[in-house]
N, C-alpha and C positions, 0 to 999 in steps of 0.2 A: 270640478274644474270649469264649470260653466256658470254663467250669470246671464239672466234674461236682459235683453235690450228691448225696451218698450217703444221707444221712438228714436229717430235718428239724432235728435238733439239731447237725449237723456244721458245722465251721468251713469256710470257703472254702479250697480248695487253691490253692497258688501255681502249679501246673502249668497250662498252656494246652491240654493234650490232652484230648479228650473220650473217655470210656470208653463202650463199648457197653452198653446196658441201663440207662442213667442218664438222669435229667432234667437238663438242662444250663441254667445261667443265666449271664448275662454277669457279668464281674467289675468292679464299680464301684470307684472310688477309696475312697469311703466311702458306704455305703448311706444315702441321704438319705430321711428320713421326712417325709412331707408333713403329719403331724399336729402339733398345737399344743404340748401339754405332755407330761410324762413318762407320765401314765396313758394319754393318747391314743396316745402312741408305743408303749407296751407292748401295748395292745390291738391297734394296727395291726400290730405285729410278730407277735404271736400269731396273729392272723387270717391274715396273710401266710403263716406257716408251715403253718397248716391248709390253706390253698389249695394250697400246694406238695405237701403230703401227698396231697390229693385228686387232683392232677394226676399224681402218681406212680402211684396206684392206677388212674387212667384209662388211663395209658400201657400198663400190663400187661393191663388188662381190655378196653379198647375201641379203642385206637388201632393195634393190630397193627404196632408199630414197635419198633426197638431203642433209639432215641434221640429225645428231645423237647428241642428248644432253645427257650428263652424269653428275652426281654430281661431284663436284671438287675433292673430296678425294676418289672417288670410286676405281680407279686403284691402289692408294697407299694402301688402306685397303685390297684389294684383294692380292696385292703383299706381304704385311705383313703376311696375312694368309697363303699364299703359302709357304713362308719362314718358318713360324712356324710349319706347318705340315710336312715340309721336314727335320726338324732337326734330327730326329731319323732314317732317311733312310740311307742305306749303301753308297750311292753316294751323299747324300744331295739333294739340289735343282737341281743339274746337271742331276740327273736321272729322272727328271720329264717331263711328257708331259701333257699339259693342253688342254682339249677339251672345247671350248667355245660354249655354247648353248644359244639360245635366246627364251624366252617364251613370246609369244604375249598374249596368253590366258592360264588359268590354265590347266595343263596336256597336253599342246600342244606346244612342244619345237622343235627346229631344230638346227642342228649344223651350226654355222656360221664361225668357225675358229679353228685352231689348232696351239698351240705354243709349240715347243720342246725347252726346256730351253738350252740344250747343244746338238747340232746336231751330235757331235762326240761321245756322250755317249749313251750306250744302256739304254733304259728306264727301270727303276726298279719299277716305280709306275706311275699311271695316276690320274689326277685330272679332275673332270667334274665341270666346272664353269657354272652355270645357271644364266644368267642375265634376268631380267624381265622388261617388258614394264611398264612405269609409267602411270597409267590411271587417275591420279588426277590432271594433269595440265590443262591449258586453252584449249588445243586441245580436251579434253574430252567433252567440252561443244558444240563443233561444230557438225552440222549434218554430217551423214556418207559421203555424197558426197563431203563435204568440207574437211573432213579428208583425203580422197583419193587425193585431189588436193594439199594439203599442203606437202605431202610426207616427213613428219618430224617424227622422232622417239625419244621419251624421255625414257631413261633407268632409272629405279628405283634405289634407294640406297640399296634396299634389293637384296641379291643374295645368292646362295647356292654353297657350295664347297664340293664335294664328292670325297673321296679318294678310289682308287682301287689299291692294291699291285699286282705286276706282278711276285712275287716270294714268296716262303714260307721260313721263317727263319729256319735255321738248328737247330735242337734240339738234344742234346746228351742225352742218357739215362744212 
């Protein structure tokens, strides 16, 4: 159910084999965007690709594994949620900084990446994205020493997104 993605602009391969050193996403029949119109769909797609790029960098920098598998629609759903919570912000999604955290065990997370949506814009709010390790896959059946040898991480489709505003809205009395 996985296909390697070699770059953010790459097309999905028809092969079902996973290559080591890759971030792997599931292969949907047709990637379904949760956004409403074409401009929203394009923004959602672009943000989804940027999230994938950040996860690729995090894999080599922070996750000490050879392969990361993620559900096929995960970055699209996250991007859609980011756009949704950005709608009422003064600068929209451009004022957003996303801190990506990875939770291997409950209540034990670490920051693996940061995505500033627009590097030229001052951040008006922060989003904390917590990705969780999926413990239900075949790797959960392996003995601990085999898990260490496989060096593969599977990310769950469950995630949390927490918003923190960096301003207080002006209120007139």
